C-alpha positions, 0 to 999 in steps of 0.5 A: 713510730711514724717514720714518714713524719721524720722523713718530712722533717729531713726533707724540710731540714728540721734537724733538731726535730729529726734528732729528738724524734729519732731519740724518742723512737729508739727509746720505744724500740732500740732495734728500729733500723730505719731510725738509725738510718735517719739518724745517719742522715742527721749526722751526714751534715756534721760528722761522716764518721758518726754517720757511718756508725749509724748506718752500720748499726742500722745494718746490724738491726735490719733483720730478715726475720722481722722486717718485711722490706728487708732486702730493699732496706738492706740494700739502701743501708749498704749503699749509704755506707759505701757512699760515706766511705768516699767522703772527705774526713772519713777515717773510722777504724774498727775496734779490737776488744781486749779482755784479760782473764785469770782464774774466774771460777769457771769463767762464767762472768767472762762467758757472759761478757763475750756473749753480750758483745756478740749479741749487741755489736755488729760482727764486722766492726770488731775483733775479740782478743783474750789474754789469759794470765795462766788461769788454772780454772779451765777457762783457758781450755774453753777459750781455745775451743772458740774459733772467733777469738784471738787468744794469748795464753801466758805461762805465768800471771804477767799482771794487768798492764802487761797483758793489756799491752800484749792484746794491743800489740796483737790487735789488727792493723789500725784498729781502735782498742776497747779494754773491757773487764771480764765482769762486764755485760755489754748492753744494746748500743753500749759500744756504739755510743762509745765509738760515737763519742770517740769520733765526736771530734778529732782530739778525743783520745778516749771514751768511757762508759757509765755503769751501775752503782756509785763506782768511782766517778762513772757510776750513775748512782742507781743500783740495779738488782738484776741484768733484766733491770739494767737492760730495761734502763739501757734501752731508754738510756743508750739513745741519742742525747743532746748533751751526752759527753762529760769531759774527764781528767781520767777514765777507768779501764773497766770499759775504756775505748782508746783511739789508735792514733792517740795510743800510737802517739803516747805509747802503751801501758806503763808496766811499773803499775803491775800487777794493776790499778793506776795504769788507766790514770797514768795513760789518761795523763799522758793523753792530756799532755799530748793534747787529747781529750777524754769523754765519759759517754752518759748514753753508753751504759753497761753492767760492771759487777766488780767481781775481780777478786780472783783476777789477781791484777786487781789488788788490795788496799796496800798494793793500791796505795803503793801504785798511787804513790808510784803515780805521784812519784812519776807525775809529782802530784796525787791525781786522786786528790786533784781530779775528783769533782767536788760534788758537795760544793756542786750540791750547794748551787741554787741555779737551775741546770738550764740557766746561763751561769758563770763560775770561777774555781780557785785551786781547780786542780786538773779540772774535775769539778769544772768538767762536771759543772760544764756537763751539768750546766750546759749553758754555763761559762766555767773557768779556773785558776790552779797554782801547780803548773803541771795540773793547770796544763792538764786541765787547760787541755779541755777547760778554761784553766790558767796557772797562777798564784791567786794571792799575787797574780793579775786577774784577767776577768772583768769585775761583776762577772761570776755567779759563783766563786769556789774555794774547795779546800783552798783558804787554809793554804793561803798566807792571807786568806782574808785578803784574797776573799776581799780581792775577789769580791769585786769579781762576784756579781751582786747576787753571786756567792762564794762556795767554800769548804774549810777544815775544822781544827776543832775536830776530835781527831785533832783535839784528842791528840792535842790533849795528850800533848801531840800536834803532828803535821801529816801528809793529808787531812786537817793537819796537812803540812801544806796548811798555813791557816787553821779555822774553827766555826767562830773564826770562819764567821768572823772572817766573812763578817770582817769582809762585809759578807753574810753566810747564807748556808752553813753545812758540815761534813760529819762522818761520811755525810754532809749535813745542814747545820743551820745558821746558829752557832753550834755548841762546842760538843757538836763542833768536835764532830764536824770534820769540814765546814761548807759555807755559802757566802754572799755580799751583805746587801744581797742575801740569798 
């Protein structure tokens, strides 16, 4: 890496070149302390806390056994750190890493997790707290032998939320809190970029990492078969990115960094969710209600093995369902339904990621889909309308979401505004869905489209009981008791035909997959297989 080239960019104020060149260099060598120093100079102009983190990382990677100018470079870095601490706006806190342990089969995962923290994180930047929930596998004895760990040993299994609260209460001073599952492996710069995200702006209350596989809404999709493969990926992923942050409705607590001031404002974990699960969803909602945003850091990747079966705070489906109901009782809605992004509708979009598109989502919930779209299309303008006031308030905390009834409200948008209008499982909830389709049509650009998902009343799960004389409404699904209208393939086609619109793509959810069904009419026996139709519809004079 040509450091002199970057110094020239710095001298001339070519900051975009500084950023991109440093990023490319760190992909080649994530231990290059000079590049972190130059990255710190980039951030000094815009965020002193992030600049300090860069200098702290530079100091960590400055190695006397590897760097011939070690003493000179170290002195320079330490001088830059000291200077930053005197500047206005500096309020960076250290991190208390809290891990809950319980009977892990000799604790191999926990030992590997602790090792990875020490190998990748500046030692002066954190303290490590372990809360052991009365383990019987010997891990508590091993932990007691470690001189650099704060340890709390419970006489009984207190559950995950309670144990997390114990760790938070025992953390030093004003430290931010990183909750980390025992079966994670922290990779180079995982924690660094979590902290960079947390101090991106003042109203960020929490950040989370991405991980391997398809885990919930934070998985990157790829499956890595070994730690070595994950490490190779991290070295090119955990680097400066231009668009690293995705706003989230909630973050999972396998790696959850909480800003201390935000945590002080909302309080600790709610122990009603003992033994565990949903406590992270609840704390996310409380953060939103207090005005804090949550960011998923795409340049903070770690390994999560999901090996918590023995922990006894990760529970089976029955206990999970109970906690989801507790969350619904507390907040008045099912967060898992209203917060997840509609990846099936996003996949139907035709524009390129760099294009400046405009999009409106009807029934946007808390904004999970809009936040995903805003990240995927950084030049997009996204907005939403949500009927439920509490959901709209949560979404409006970080997105352009308003509360209203789409069938009766006055629309605040200019006509011919949107490339896309999304109806994700919405039309069946309306009294007059056809009128709403016609009402919104002037707000669609001539080349714009509706993207709709609509349940199919002809699905065999409805027809089979019906043939036996049963037609019972349910809490969710095709016969959701809140549905006011029911649709078949024919009625969907006829509805848009009457609205002078053309279906340009017709897909269907069959089992766990979504398939392109073509534009021809499906035979009845195929319609029985389709649980939900997904359609792309444009104005008649502008077919896509």
